[in-house]
Structure formats: C-alpha cells, structure tokens
C-alpha angles and dihedrals in degrees: 000000000000093000090050091052093049091050090049092050093048091048091050090050092052091048092051091048089051090050090054092049092045091050093054092046091051089052090051092053091045091054091049092050094052096058134249144260091212148304120275132182150113141236123206131173137178130195123192121200123194110194095193096053124091087238104044095197098087103172145357133186134166137176126197116194116183122174140178113216129201127178091273107008134060124188118188141176120214119195123184125198135189135170089284091058133245105015109174137004118200136176125203131195123190127179132177118188105169103270095008121076131179131186123178138172136189128193130200134181103231099201094061098020090234122158108233109173147348130186137175135190120200117185134182115204111207098171108258092017128057124192118200139184123194121192130179140171135187127209126240114268133171093268099043143016126241116288139182142182148164140230123203114205134193121182140161148150136241131202097016095309098314088118122034130175138184133190122194124189114199119214105182088318140065139187098252092111134248126232130204120201123204121223101235140138092233104074101165097070123105088224093068091085132048119197127193132184105234117066113196094176099079091095139023126246138300102067115262141159109281105173150306133248129195122192126190131181127181138172111214122201091332092281106076138045125203124198121182131182119185117188131193128184131195093287099043139267116024110167147339121211122188126182117189118188123187115204127207095355117199089006090293130113089260123137125191125186127195120192122195124184122185128186132166091266106025146024131197140187134208127189122197121174120184137178119220129189136177090261103041147333135261114198126186116199111211144164131202113242113220140185106200106311093339122099107223102176150323124270116209106200103163146018127200127190127185126180128177126188135150095355095311127107124197117195127185122184119185124191108199095183112043092173097067103016140054139192113245124217120257091261088063101043103284091245143121115263139157112280090231090059091047092053093044092049095044091241119166112230138178121258109297094240091063106105098172137034121185116189130184122189120184127185115205112207139288086059114225092012105057142042130321127188130198137180125187118192122192128200123201134194091222106055102074090207127130109304087355089281113184108170145329129216118201123188142173128200129198117200120193099195115297097310106063130038130169129182141177131194134187125200123203119184141164089291093052129246102008109163144015119191128195121189139168139178130201123187134180 
C-alpha cells in the first residue's frame, strides 16, 4: 500500500509539472497567433585566448536572446553556448495588464532534452497593497524526482513608502533561490550556473505548509533605517534578523550598520561602519569579537574606497584577512565578505590570496557612445614581487550607440602575457 501511494504521488507530481509546462507553451503559441509589435533581442559573444597554453583558445561563451513583443506580452528564447556546445535553453514570458503582472521562465538541458525547471510569478497591484503568487516545478532527473510548490505573498507600504512590509507563506517552496550547474569542461564562465528565485525542493510532495516569513522596513526621523526579517518553519520560530542603520551620524556623512541574528540556539552580531561623501565612499568592514555574551573587541577585516570625478572612477578594495575572507567580483558586489558566505551564496570571488584590488574606469565622451578604458590591478601575498603585484587586466570598450558594443582586454601576470579576450554585443 505504501509503494502504491508513493507511485501515485510521484505520478501526480509529474502530471502537474506537465500541466504547468503545457500552459506556458499554449500562451506562447497564443501570443504568436495574435501578431506582433516587433522582434527584440541581443547576441553577445566572448572569446578568450591564452598564448602560453598548448591550446590557445582558452574560453568561449555566447548568448542569443530573441523575443517577440506585443503591446502587453513579450515571449523570448534564450540560448547559451560554451566550448562544449549548446549549454542551456530557456524560455521567458512577460505580461503586463495594468494592475496584473506575470513573469515566467522555463529551463531545459539541450543535450538530453530534459526539462529542468519552470517558475511563474503572478502579481496584483492594488495601490498600497500588492498580492503575489509564486509557483515553481522541477523535472525528474536521476538524482531526484519531479517536485513543485507555491509561495503566497502580501506586501504594501504606509506613509508614502516610509514603512514597507511583506509576508510570504511557503507551501513546499520558498524564495531562497535554486541553482542549476552545467556539467562542462569550462568552469570559469558565468553561464555555467543558472539561478532562479523560487525553490520548490525544500519539501517533498504532497503540498504542505513549509514556513512563514515576515519582512519589515522603516525610515525613522530621516536618520535611521530598520530592517527586520522574522522566519518560522513547520515547528515554530526559526530566526529573527534585525539590521539597524544610522545615517549621517553627528551631522557628518557617517553611516553605521548593526546586524543582529537570533535563533533558538544561537545569536550573532555584526558591526559595519562606513564613511560616505559627495565624491566617493569609504567603507570599513568589521565584526564584533565576543567571548560568550561579552564584546571583547572589533575586528577590521576589509576597507573599500570609491572615488568618482570627471567621468573616472577609482576603486580600491583591501582584504586584511585572506584566511577567512575574500574579495568578490563586481557582478557580486565588489566587496570583502567571509568565504563561507561567498560559497553559500554562489558568489564568484578572486583568488583567496589576493589582498588588494585597485580598479580605474574612465569614460571618454560622448558618454554611452564613445570609448571607455579600464585597468584592474591585483596584489597577492604569495608573489614576492614589488608591492606584491600579481596581475593587471587592461581593457577598452567601443560603444556605437546602444545597439553595438565591442571590447578587448589583455591580462599580464607574474608569468607574463596570459590572456587576451575579445567580446562584442549586438542588440535590436
């Protein structure tokens, strides 16, 4: 009897996942049948050449995005390619009907033709209140069976946005994100992973209550911000996170952030002061050192400095503890964070021994339709060269309006000329 029930549940899950896929495909054909306002899309490609390697062609990646746009609906196909061939195939559907909005995605593995994932977000905007429904389903693979789940959302604002709130009810799914990793020989490409918001794998079928989340944000007296996240699981209270940020303390451009996290078994604190000016920003990354419930000191593990003037931006990121912390790439904040957090969040970071990154970006007028130049210099604790220099990457970009963009970068490291990258992007 138990085996029969499990077979029935798995069969029902697959059927519901197929219904979700079929519904999105029907919408795609309906949109195509109605007509179109025009095709939109983009094509971008990047080729990396390593002169010192036996195979000089170091990397390749390309993305083709083609869409059909109506007045209120856009259907698009997104195809990703690497050296190994066709990597991912995705389909997107977006619709905007005044107060009703829908956004959906599907993901397939082209080599096997397997369905991997589908999600949809339906929202109803009622002015100060917004109702939302998230749905997602995963396909059956060798390591796991098909799965699905829902998230019901209620959000709003009070006093012209000074106070905002959000409540999310998890039904076999949550909004923590789900990531798919491709099996490919080229592991340094950003296309290797695909991440989506709704995770339907947190619980097993059939559908059941999985948790509740409450978010609260408030601006107090124009000088402080409060963010609160309260989380419950099936059995009750799970955690309470509070972030308190003081703005312009003592009448100076000084910002101080306090983070508190409480669970049933533990509690933690984080303390991050930063100094902001009209021309740039100085941030000091710190932690409070504690022995039991007693604060014994302050650990400064990173310093960031950003300065912009006359179309040029200078950025300096220093990691003062390369054992426990790393510097993330610009796509993931360009900041110093614990390596455990970077790994858990799927953040791409520079080699751990890099303790300093200095970046200079210059836009040559006319802005957005001319040249831009950048140079990124990295310093490592393991090279022993002058100033601990590890490598420099210099690049130039030519933009012809908003439709065509071409760029080239050259990387020189301790081993000499190591990489040359050519990239272009065309959009219509």
